[in-house]
C-alpha positions as CSV (number, residue, x, y, z in Angstrom):
1,M,-21.5,-157.7,-54.8
2,D,-21.9,-156.1,-51.4
3,T,-24.8,-157.9,-49.6
4,L,-26.5,-157.6,-46.2
5,L,-25.0,-160.9,-44.9
6,D,-21.5,-160.6,-46.3
7,G,-19.0,-162.6,-44.1
8,V,-21.8,-164.6,-42.3
9,R,-21.1,-168.3,-42.3
10,V,-23.9,-170.8,-42.1
11,L,-23.8,-174.6,-41.7
12,D,-26.9,-176.2,-43.2
13,L,-27.5,-179.8,-41.8
14,G,-31.1,-179.9,-43.1
15,I,-32.7,-182.1,-45.8
16,W,-36.0,-181.9,-47.7
17,R,-37.5,-178.4,-47.4
18,P,-37.7,-176.4,-44.1
19,V,-34.0,-175.9,-43.3
20,P,-32.8,-175.7,-46.9
21,Y,-35.5,-173.0,-47.5
22,A,-34.3,-171.0,-44.5
23,T,-30.6,-171.2,-45.5
24,Q,-31.5,-170.4,-49.1
25,L,-33.0,-167.1,-48.0
26,L,-29.8,-166.5,-46.0
27,A,-27.7,-167.3,-49.0
28,E,-29.6,-164.9,-51.2
29,M,-28.8,-162.2,-48.7
30,G,-25.1,-163.0,-49.0
31,A,-24.4,-165.6,-46.4
32,D,-21.8,-168.2,-47.1
33,V,-23.8,-171.4,-46.7
34,L,-22.2,-174.8,-46.6
35,K,-24.7,-177.6,-47.1
36,V,-23.6,-180.7,-45.0
37,E,-25.1,-183.7,-46.7
38,P,-25.3,-187.3,-45.6
39,P,-23.7,-190.1,-47.8
40,G,-25.8,-190.3,-50.9
41,G,-26.9,-186.6,-50.5
42,D,-30.0,-184.8,-49.5
43,P,-33.0,-187.0,-50.6
44,M,-34.5,-183.9,-52.3
45,R,-31.8,-184.4,-55.0
46,V,-34.1,-186.9,-56.6
47,F,-36.4,-183.9,-57.4
48,P,-33.8,-181.8,-59.2
49,Q,-36.0,-178.8,-60.0
50,L,-37.1,-178.4,-56.4
51,F,-33.7,-179.1,-55.1
52,D,-32.2,-176.4,-57.3
53,I,-34.7,-173.8,-56.0
54,L,-33.7,-174.6,-52.4
55,N,-30.0,-174.8,-52.8
56,A,-28.7,-172.3,-55.3
57,A,-25.5,-170.4,-54.3
58,K,-24.6,-172.9,-51.6
59,R,-21.7,-175.3,-51.4
60,S,-21.8,-179.0,-50.5
61,I,-19.8,-181.3,-48.4
62,V,-20.6,-185.0,-47.6
63,V,-20.2,-186.0,-44.0
64,D,-21.3,-189.2,-42.3
65,L,-22.4,-188.1,-38.9
66,K,-22.6,-191.7,-37.7
67,Q,-18.9,-191.9,-37.8
68,P,-16.6,-190.2,-35.2
69,E,-14.6,-188.5,-37.9
70,G,-17.8,-187.0,-39.3
71,R,-18.8,-185.6,-36.0
72,A,-15.3,-184.1,-35.6
73,E,-15.5,-182.6,-39.1
74,V,-18.8,-180.8,-38.4
75,L,-17.6,-179.5,-35.0
76,C,-14.5,-178.2,-36.7
77,L,-16.6,-176.3,-39.2
78,A,-19.0,-175.1,-36.5
79,A,-16.1,-173.6,-34.6
80,D,-15.8,-170.9,-37.3
81,A,-19.5,-170.6,-38.2
82,D,-21.9,-167.9,-37.2
83,A,-25.0,-170.1,-37.4
84,M,-25.9,-173.7,-37.7
85,L,-29.3,-175.1,-38.7
86,E,-30.6,-178.6,-38.4
87,G,-33.9,-180.4,-39.0
88,F,-33.5,-183.7,-37.2
89,R,-36.2,-185.1,-34.9
90,P,-35.6,-183.7,-31.4
91,G,-32.8,-185.5,-29.7
92,V,-31.1,-186.9,-32.8
93,A,-28.5,-184.1,-33.2
94,D,-27.5,-184.7,-29.5
95,R,-27.2,-188.4,-30.1
96,L,-25.0,-187.7,-33.2
97,G,-22.8,-185.4,-31.1
98,V,-23.7,-182.2,-32.9
99,G,-26.4,-180.9,-30.6
100,F,-26.4,-177.4,-29.2
101,D,-24.2,-178.2,-26.2
102,D,-21.7,-180.0,-28.4
103,V,-21.4,-177.1,-30.8
104,R,-21.4,-174.4,-28.1
105,A,-18.4,-176.1,-26.5
106,V,-16.4,-175.2,-29.6
107,N,-18.1,-171.9,-30.3
108,D,-19.8,-169.8,-27.6
109,A,-21.2,-167.4,-30.1
110,I,-22.9,-169.9,-32.3
111,V,-26.6,-169.3,-33.3
112,Y,-28.0,-172.8,-33.3
113,C,-31.4,-173.3,-34.9
114,S,-33.5,-176.5,-34.9
115,I,-36.6,-176.9,-37.0
116,S,-38.9,-179.8,-36.2
117,G,-42.5,-180.7,-36.7
118,Y,-43.7,-180.0,-33.1
119,G,-40.7,-178.4,-31.5
120,A,-38.1,-179.7,-29.2
121,S,-40.3,-180.1,-26.1
122,G,-43.9,-181.0,-25.3
123,P,-46.1,-184.1,-25.5
124,W,-45.9,-184.2,-29.3
125,A,-42.2,-183.5,-29.6
126,Q,-41.4,-187.0,-30.8
127,V,-44.4,-187.5,-33.0
128,P,-43.5,-187.8,-36.7
129,G,-45.3,-185.7,-39.3
130,H,-45.3,-183.8,-42.5
131,D,-46.9,-180.5,-43.6
132,L,-50.5,-181.8,-43.7
133,N,-50.2,-183.1,-40.1
134,Y,-48.9,-179.7,-38.9
135,Q,-51.7,-177.9,-40.7
136,A,-54.2,-180.2,-39.0
137,L,-53.0,-179.8,-35.4
138,S,-52.6,-176.0,-35.7
139,G,-56.2,-175.4,-36.9
140,V,-55.2,-174.4,-40.4
141,L,-57.3,-177.0,-42.1
142,T,-60.6,-176.0,-40.5
143,P,-60.2,-172.8,-38.4
144,K,-63.9,-172.2,-38.2
145,G,-65.0,-175.8,-38.2
146,G,-66.6,-177.6,-41.2
147,S,-64.8,-179.6,-43.8
148,P,-61.0,-179.5,-43.7
149,V,-59.3,-177.7,-46.6
150,P,-55.6,-178.4,-47.0
151,A,-53.4,-175.6,-48.3
152,S,-52.3,-176.2,-51.8
153,I,-48.7,-175.3,-51.0
154,P,-46.6,-176.6,-48.0
155,V,-47.3,-173.5,-45.8
156,G,-45.8,-175.2,-42.7
157,D,-42.4,-176.0,-44.3
158,L,-42.1,-172.6,-45.9
159,G,-43.5,-170.6,-43.0
160,A,-41.1,-172.3,-40.6
161,G,-38.2,-171.8,-43.0
162,M,-38.9,-168.1,-43.2
163,T,-39.3,-167.8,-39.4
164,A,-36.0,-169.6,-38.9
165,A,-34.2,-167.2,-41.3
166,M,-35.6,-164.2,-39.5
167,A,-34.6,-165.6,-36.1
168,V,-31.1,-166.6,-37.2
169,V,-30.5,-163.1,-38.5
170,A,-31.6,-161.6,-35.2
171,G,-29.4,-164.1,-33.3
172,V,-26.3,-163.3,-35.5
173,F,-26.9,-159.6,-35.0
174,R,-27.0,-160.1,-31.2
175,A,-24.0,-162.4,-31.3
176,R,-21.9,-160.0,-33.3
177,A,-22.6,-157.3,-30.8
178,S,-22.3,-159.2,-27.6
179,G,-20.4,-162.5,-28.3
180,E,-23.4,-164.3,-26.9
181,G,-24.9,-167.2,-29.0
182,E,-28.5,-168.4,-29.1
183,R,-30.4,-171.7,-29.2
184,I,-33.5,-171.4,-31.5
185,D,-36.2,-174.0,-31.3
186,I,-38.8,-173.7,-34.1
187,G,-41.8,-176.0,-34.3
188,I,-43.6,-176.0,-37.6
189,A,-46.9,-176.5,-35.9
190,D,-46.2,-173.5,-33.6
191,V,-45.7,-171.2,-36.6
192,L,-48.9,-172.3,-38.2
193,A,-50.8,-172.0,-34.9
194,T,-49.7,-168.3,-34.6
195,W,-51.1,-167.8,-38.1
196,T,-54.4,-169.4,-37.2
197,G,-54.6,-167.0,-34.4
198,A,-56.2,-166.8,-30.9
199,I,-59.3,-164.8,-31.9
200,G,-62.3,-166.7,-33.2
201,A,-65.5,-165.2,-34.6
202,L,-65.5,-161.5,-34.9
203,V,-68.6,-159.6,-33.9
204,P,-69.0,-156.1,-35.3
205,R,-70.2,-153.5,-32.8
206,G,-74.0,-153.4,-32.9
207,S,-74.4,-156.8,-34.4
208,P,-75.7,-159.8,-32.4
209,Q,-73.9,-162.3,-34.6
210,P,-70.3,-163.0,-35.6
211,M,-68.9,-162.5,-39.0
212,N,-69.3,-165.5,-41.2
213,G,-67.5,-164.0,-44.2
214,M,-68.5,-160.8,-45.8
215,P,-70.3,-160.1,-49.1
216,G,-67.7,-159.1,-51.6
217,Y,-65.0,-161.2,-50.0
218,G,-64.4,-164.4,-51.9
219,I,-64.0,-166.1,-55.2
220,Y,-66.4,-165.3,-58.1
221,R,-66.9,-166.6,-61.6
222,T,-67.3,-164.4,-64.6
223,A,-69.4,-164.8,-67.8
224,D,-66.5,-166.2,-69.8
225,G,-65.4,-168.8,-67.2
226,G,-62.8,-166.6,-65.6
227,I,-62.3,-166.5,-61.8
228,V,-61.6,-163.4,-59.8
229,S,-61.0,-162.7,-56.1
230,L,-62.6,-159.8,-54.3
231,G,-61.2,-158.5,-51.0
232,V,-64.0,-156.3,-49.6
233,L,-64.2,-156.7,-45.8
234,A,-65.5,-154.2,-43.3
235,E,-64.4,-151.0,-45.1
236,D,-67.5,-149.0,-46.2
237,H,-65.6,-147.2,-48.9
238,F,-64.7,-150.5,-50.6
239,W,-68.3,-151.7,-50.4
240,V,-69.6,-148.5,-51.9
241,A,-67.1,-148.7,-54.7
242,L,-67.9,-152.3,-55.4
243,C,-71.6,-151.6,-55.6
244,Q,-71.1,-148.6,-57.9
245,A,-68.8,-150.6,-60.2
246,L,-71.3,-153.4,-60.5
247,G,-74.4,-151.2,-60.9
248,L,-75.7,-152.1,-57.4
249,D,-76.3,-148.5,-56.4
250,D,-79.3,-149.4,-54.2
251,L,-77.0,-151.4,-51.9
252,C,-74.3,-148.7,-51.4
253,S,-75.8,-147.5,-48.1
254,V,-75.8,-150.9,-46.4
255,D,-73.4,-150.6,-43.5
256,V,-71.1,-153.3,-42.2
257,V,-73.5,-154.5,-39.4
258,E,-76.2,-155.0,-42.0
259,R,-73.8,-156.6,-44.4
260,V,-73.0,-159.2,-41.7
261,R,-76.7,-159.9,-41.1
262,R,-77.5,-160.2,-44.8
263,K,-74.3,-161.8,-46.0
264,D,-75.7,-164.6,-48.1
265,E,-78.3,-162.4,-49.8
266,L,-75.9,-159.6,-50.6
267,D,-73.2,-161.9,-51.8
268,A,-75.6,-163.5,-54.2
269,E,-76.2,-160.1,-55.7
270,V,-72.5,-159.5,-56.1
271,S,-72.1,-163.0,-57.7
272,K,-75.0,-162.4,-60.1
273,A,-73.6,-159.1,-61.2
274,I,-70.1,-160.5,-61.8
275,A,-71.4,-163.5,-63.6
276,Q,-72.8,-161.2,-66.3
277,L,-69.5,-159.7,-67.1
278,T,-66.3,-161.0,-68.7
279,E,-63.2,-161.4,-66.6
280,E,-61.4,-158.6,-68.4
281,T,-64.4,-156.2,-67.8
282,V,-64.6,-157.1,-64.1
283,L,-60.9,-156.5,-63.6
284,E,-60.9,-153.2,-65.5
285,R,-64.0,-151.9,-63.9
286,L,-63.2,-152.8,-60.3
287,E,-59.6,-151.5,-60.7
288,R,-61.0,-148.2,-62.0
289,Y,-63.2,-147.9,-58.9
290,D,-60.3,-148.8,-56.6
291,V,-61.9,-152.1,-55.4
292,P,-59.6,-154.9,-54.0
293,V,-59.6,-157.4,-56.9
294,A,-57.2,-159.8,-58.5
295,P,-57.5,-162.6,-61.0
296,V,-57.1,-166.2,-59.8
297,L,-54.0,-167.4,-61.6
298,T,-52.4,-170.7,-62.2
299,R,-48.7,-171.2,-61.5
300,E,-47.9,-170.7,-65.2
301,Q,-50.0,-167.6,-65.4
302,M,-48.3,-166.2,-62.3
303,L,-44.9,-166.7,-63.9
304,E,-46.0,-164.6,-66.9
305,H,-47.7,-161.8,-65.0
306,Q,-46.3,-158.4,-65.7
307,H,-46.3,-157.3,-62.0
308,F,-44.0,-160.1,-60.9
309,R,-41.8,-159.7,-63.9
310,H,-41.5,-156.0,-63.2
311,R,-40.7,-156.6,-59.5
312,G,-38.0,-159.1,-60.2
313,T,-40.0,-161.8,-58.4
314,V,-40.0,-163.8,-61.6
315,I,-36.6,-163.7,-63.4
316,A,-34.9,-165.6,-66.2
317,D,-33.1,-168.7,-65.0
318,E,-29.5,-168.3,-66.3
319,R,-28.9,-172.0,-65.6
320,S,-31.7,-172.9,-68.0
321,P,-32.1,-170.3,-70.7
322,G,-35.7,-169.6,-71.5
323,S,-37.0,-170.9,-68.2
324,P,-38.3,-168.7,-65.4
325,A,-36.9,-168.7,-61.9
326,L,-38.0,-166.9,-58.7
327,G,-35.9,-164.2,-57.0
328,H,-35.5,-163.3,-53.4
329,P,-38.9,-162.3,-51.7
330,A,-37.7,-159.0,-50.3
331,R,-36.1,-155.9,-51.9
332,Y,-33.1,-154.1,-50.4
333,Q,-32.3,-150.8,-51.9
334,V,-28.7,-150.4,-50.6
335,H,-27.5,-154.0,-50.4
336,P,-29.6,-156.0,-52.9
337,A,-29.9,-159.8,-52.7
338,R,-27.4,-161.6,-54.8
339,E,-28.4,-163.3,-58.0
340,L,-29.0,-167.0,-58.1
341,G,-25.7,-168.9,-58.1
342,P,-24.9,-172.4,-59.3
343,V,-26.5,-175.4,-57.5
344,P,-23.7,-177.4,-55.8
345,E,-22.9,-180.9,-57.0
346,L,-22.7,-183.3,-54.1
347,D,-19.5,-182.8,-52.1
348,D,-18.1,-180.0,-54.2
349,T,-16.0,-178.3,-51.6
350,A,-13.1,-179.5,-49.3
351,T,-13.6,-179.8,-45.6
352,G,-13.2,-176.5,-43.8
353,D,-12.9,-174.6,-47.1
354,W,-14.5,-171.5,-45.7
355,L,-14.1,-168.2,-47.6
356,P,-11.7,-165.8,-45.8
357,R,-13.4,-163.4,-43.5
C-alpha cells in the first residue's frame, strides 16, 4: 500500500512509552521502523497489551550499546537512516557513543530526536521523573490553583510522542530537500507547559472579574445516574439553545458578562434541570437544539461507540479476533495510514536488514 512515509527509515532507541509512541505513529504512516532493544528487550514487553499497541508494524533488533560492537552496529544502521529517536536521560546517548555528533559523523542528513523529561538543557535536565512529575511542574495539575487533579491518562508521554512525530516528519521533509539534518530536543514538561498556556484568568469585556468557569460548561448528572458533559462557553447562541432545550426560557437573555457574575447561581439552575431528565432525554434534546453535549463514557463504552467505529478509530484487531484495536489518529484521503502489522518478536531481524529504497 502506498503511504505518506514510504521509504523513510527510522531507528527507534526508545523504551517504555514516549519514543515508541512517536515511532508507532510514523510506522502507521508507512515508515520502516527498526526498534533497537537492549539485551532482554524493552521493559514494556512485560505488559504485552500495551507493548503491542506501541510497537505494531515495527521490526526488532537486540543491541548492547555498552559494548563497542553494539555502538558500531547502531552507527552502521544510522548511516542509512532518515531519522533516529532516543529517550535516554540527557548525556547518556553521548556516553554510549550514539549521540547526535556521533551519528551526524556518519550521516549529515540525519534527523536526530531526543525525548526526555525536562529537555537536554536547563537546571532540571538531569532530574528523573515520570508523567505525574511533568504534569506537576508544567502547571497541568492545578492551572488555576486549588487541589491538584492528575490526568487519568499519561498526557505527557503521549503529547511528547505526538510532538516528536510531527517534528521528525518536518525534519525529514527539510533533509530530503536540502540534505541538511536536524537535532530535535523535546522535553515532556515543555510540551505540557505549552498546553497549560501563558494566559491566566480571562476577563470578559465589561466584567470586573475573571472567568471562573461558565454555567453550562462542566459535568452534570442525570435522573437515571448518567453523566453528561456540556460545552457552553462564551457563545450566546449556545447558551440560548441550552436554556430553550431545558425549559429555562427566562434565562435566555442573560449575556456572557452576567453569566460570569452569576456563574454559581445559573449553573445550579442548569444542574437542577438536567437532574430531572434521563441521560437519553438530555442527549436527544440537547443534540436537537444544537448544544455542545457528549456522554461521559468509560473506556469500554468508548470502544463500542458508533462514531469511533464509523471513523475507523476503533477497529477489529486481526491479531486477536473479537478484540478491538485503535487505528491511526489522523485520516489521509490519498495515502491512508497502513493497517496494523504484526508486533515484532525480540530480535526478529538481522543487523542492517533495511528494506531496499
